[in-house]
Structures are given as C-alpha cells and as structure tokens.
N, C-alpha and C positions, 0 to 999 in steps of 0.2 A: 711613585713621580721622578719623570727624565732628569737628568745634569743634576742629581742632590750636591756632588761636588761644586758645579759651576754655580749653586745659592747659594751654597756657603762663601762663597769662593766671592760672590755680589756683594755680601751679609756684613762680610768682613772688610772689603776692599769702599763701602760706604757708611759705615760711620765712622762720625771722626774722631772717636772715644774708643775703646775696646771692648769687644763685646761677649762675652758671656756667654755660655751654652744654650740657659736661662736663656735669653734673648732670641739664639736663635733658635729654640724646642716654639721658643711663641709666636717667629717674625714666620717661618718655613706652617705654622698649623693655623699663623690668622691666611695665610695667600694660598694655600694648595687644603685647608683643615686635616693630613696624613699627623700622625703621633711620632718622633724620631728621636730613638730611646739616648741616651748621652754617649753608652758603650759606638752609637753607629758613626757619633755630629764625631769623637773624638778620632775618630778610627777616618772618616772625612778630612780633618782638621791635616791631623798624618800624612796623612797619600800633598797634603796640598802642600806642608810644610815645605817635605822629601819635595818636593817640584822646585819651589823655592831657593830650593840649595842652589839651583845649578845657576854656576856661572856668570852664564847669558844673561839673570834678571836683578837689576840694582836693587832691589829692595827685598825683605824676605816675609814670615807672616811667622811673630812672634808673639807666646802668654804673656803679656801684662796685663799687671790692676786688675785679676780675677777675668779674666778673657785673651781674648785673639784681635792682632790689630799687626797692620801691612807695616813695616818700617825700612829704611834704608838701608841693605847696608852698612855695617862701618866704611868699607874702606869707601867711600866716596864722599865721607865728610870735610875734604877737603873742598872740595868742590859746591856744594852746599852747605857750609862755614861759608864759601868767599859770596855766592850768591846772596846770604842773610847779612849779612856786613854789607852788600851793596844795596841793599836795600835799609837798614836804617842805616846808612846816609846820608840818606836820599835828605836833600832838606828842605826848611824848611822854611816858605813863600815870608815877602815880609810885611806881609796881613799877618800873617797865622802867628807871626816871632810879633808883633804892633800889640794882637791879641792874647794871645799869650802871655806876655808882662801884665798885659792890662791883670788880667783873669791872676797873677800871682801877685799884684802888686795890691787889688781889694777885695783882692776873694773875703767871701761868696758873693760872689753876681749874677749878675742874671742879662744878657743876654741887649735886651731893651739899654739896662747901662752899658753894658760893652761899646752899641752903637752913639751909644749915647756922645760917648769919649770917643769914641772913633771918627764920626760924624759920618757914618758911611756900615753897609748891612755886617755882619759879624757870621753867616750864617756856613756859608763854605769853613771860613776859618775856624773856628770851633770843632763841626766835621772834620774837620780833617787832623786838628788836636783831639779827638774821640777816640780818631781813630787809632792814630800812632800813643793811646793812653797817657799822656801827659796834663789829660786833666777828667775830668769826671761829673759824672751828678753829685751834685751834696745834699743837697734835698729841695725846699721853695721854700718859694716867700711870703710874706704872711697879707704882704700887698695885694692892690686888686686881681683878679686874676689867678692867682698863687702862681707866679713864674717860677722857673726851675733853675734854680740857683748852679753859680759852675766854681769849683777848686782846683786847685792841683793835686795831683795822685805821687800814688807812692813813688809811680817810675817816673814823673819829674823828680822827685826828691833824692832817685838812686841817681837820674842823666846828670842832676848837677851839684853831685855827693854834701847834700844837703841834708839836716838831720830836722829843723822848724823854716819856718816861712820865714821866724825872725832870724835867719844866717842872710838873709838873702839883702845885696848893697845896698845902704840903703840911695832914694833914688838926689843927694846928695853929693852923695860920693863918684859920681858917673859921672864923669868927664869925654867929652865925645867930640871924637877929634875927625872924623868925618863931618861934611853936610856939612861946618859951620859958617856960619857968614859974614864976612868981611877978612882980612889978611889972618893971617900967620904968626902969631908974633912974637916966632921965632927964625923968620925967615931975614 
C-alpha cells in the first residue's frame, strides 16, 4: 500500500476520540485487506508525531487513553479558551428561556404540555436547550403515544449553582421589575 503514513494520519484526524492500534489495524485491513504489524504502526505514528512537533503546526499527535489523537498545542490555549468562552456566552433567546423555565418548574414535562403553557411550538427551543445540555430526556409518559419527558440536566444545576430543583426560587418570590403594566410606585 502506498502512503501508509497518510492513511494513519487520516484515521487519527477523523477519529472523534483517541484511536487505538487495534482500530488502526482493523480499519486498514477492512479497507485494503492488508495486515499491518503493531511495530510498523508505531514506527509510522512516531514519524507523524515527529512531523507535528515542528512549530509550524498548531496541533500535535499525542498518545491519549490507550490510543492516538490530534490535540492543539498548549501554547494556543489562550486563543482557544477565548473562543470557547465566547461560544459559552451566547445567550439564550427569550423563547428558550421561557421554555427552560417551564421545564425547570414543571419537570418532568412533555413538549405538548410546554406548548400548551406557552401557546406556541417549542420544537426549536427544546432542540437548542438539548444542544446546550441544559435539559435532557428523562423518560416517557404513560399517556397516549408515550411522549418524551424532559427535565433539567446536571449542566443546568452546575450552571445555576443548585444542588436540586427544590433550590429554585419559588414563583411567588420572583419580582419582575421590567415589563410591568402601570406606573412605577417609586416614581
């Protein structure tokens, strides 16, 4: 096989998690019907690791969790951290916040129950909340069609510093200062 080095590089790059020597061997065998020894794979990987040690690359190949994976070099931490912070700070829309509030206070709850409370479709909001891992699927209802039930996640609890949903403020304790109808009593 030509370019074994590039095949290994492509496999490591394409793997979402670290890829083991056995997975590399199996992938090459399935694709090309060629047996590659562990020693040959280690030699090729060592060559790739040396290639990516060069300062012209922002990433390197590291041995992680019993396999190999591309990782960003530590000197790029500040810029990557800034990107991750920026992504994490993206705000939720008003609709997503309303949906999250309904889930937090009424969990476990089905999407149809959320939509009944809000009066509009919650599909997009629920999807965004699932993507941000603020809510999770906690089971299925026993009702007709056995709809999926949603509840808050560990990420939600961590983000808001709660030990349990019982620590959520009671609705009667929440005072809304914005969007109130009438005159401000302090004016």
